[in-house]
N, C-alpha and C positions, 0 to 999 in steps of 0.2 A: 553660189553653188550649194547644193545640198550635200549631206554627209556622204552619200553614195558616190557622187561625182568626185568629191575630194579623195575618197578612198581609191577610186579607179585611177585618177590622175597621178597620185603619189605612191600607190602600192601600200599605203598604211591602212590597216584594217579599221573598220568603223569602231570596233570596241576599243582600239588604241586611241583613236581620235577622241572618243568620249572620256577615256582615262586622262589624256592630255588636257582636255577641257576641265575636268575635275581638279587637276593639279594646278590649273591656272596658266598653263603653257600656251594654250590657244583659246580663243573666245569666239563663240558663235554670235552671229548678228541677229538671230531670231529663229523662228521655226516655221516650217511649211507643213502644217498638220503635226505629225509626230517627229518629222525629220528636222534635224538641226540644219541651219544654213550658215555658211561661212563666207566672208569676204575674200577677195582675191589675194590679200596679204597672207592668208593662211598657208599658201603654197611656199612662200619664202620662209615663214616661221617653221614649217615642217622640214624644209631643207636645212635650216640652221640646227634644228633638233637632231636630224640625222648626222650632220657634220660633227656636232658636238659629241654625240654618242660614239661615232667612229674614232674620235680623238680621245676617248676615255673620260669625257666629262659626265658627271652625274646629272640627272634630270633637274635637281635643285640648282646646280651650277649653271646649267643651260637656262633655266627659268629666270635666273637673276639677270640674264642678258636680254630677255624678251620683254618688251614694254606692252602695256595694254592696248596701245593704238596700232600694234602690229610692227612697229619699228624695233631696231636693235640698239642695245647699249653694250658694246663689246668691252669686257673687262680685260684689258691688255695684260695686266699684271697676272691675272689668273691663267691666261693663255700662255704667258712666258713660263710660269711655274709648271704648267702641264707639259709644255714642250721639253723643259729640262727633265721632268720625270720620265717622259717617253725616251729621251736620249739615254738616260741611265738604264732603262729597261732594254733598249736596243744594244747598248754596250754589254750588258750582262748576258743577253741571249747570244750575241756574237761570240763572247768569250766561252760560253758553255758549248756552243756549236764547235768551235775550234778544239776545245778540250776533248769532246766526244769523238770528233773526227780523228784526232791524233790517237786516242785510245784504240780506235777501231783498226788502225794500220800500224800501230807501234811495233817496231822491230824487237822490242824487249821480249825475252822468252816468258817473262812473268810480269804482269802489270804492277806488281808490288815493287819491282826494281826500276820502274819508269818514273823519272823525276816529274814529268808533266802530269802523269796520272796521279802521282802522290800529291802534287800541288792542287789538282782538282778535288781529290779526297779531302785535303785540309780545308779548302775553301767551303766545301759542302758541310763539313763537320763544324766549322765556325759560324755557319749561317750566312756567309758572304754571298752565296748564290741567290739568296732571297732578298738581298739588299740592293740598293741602286748602284753601288760602285763595286767593281770587281778588280780594278787595277789591270794588271797584265796577265791575268789568268788565261792560260791556253795560248799564249803568244809564241810558244816554242814550236 
């Protein structure tokens, strides 16, 4: 397949394909005039790149799992660590959402007198909202 066909099949721009090739993530099998040609394995490689990026992996992390022959060598330990990191982010965002939703409907006449809002303020002030763990923030 030439680069235009790969771009059309995958939705990945030709400039991105050239960038991925420069980074060693994919490999062309030759040229047809000025156009790069790729083997069919490039489609799976591009799918793995897209999946890795959706999961928050860097291109370097993804590249470490792509072999020159088009096969994969999945780093299970890295994936487990990334899953744990994502779980922490999800917990933090859920806690933040609960805290904000509570603050929006809190029956307290003043947010300064609301224990849940005060807990949210303390967490923000201590930097806990930017860390992986938030504990029970917003569970009230």
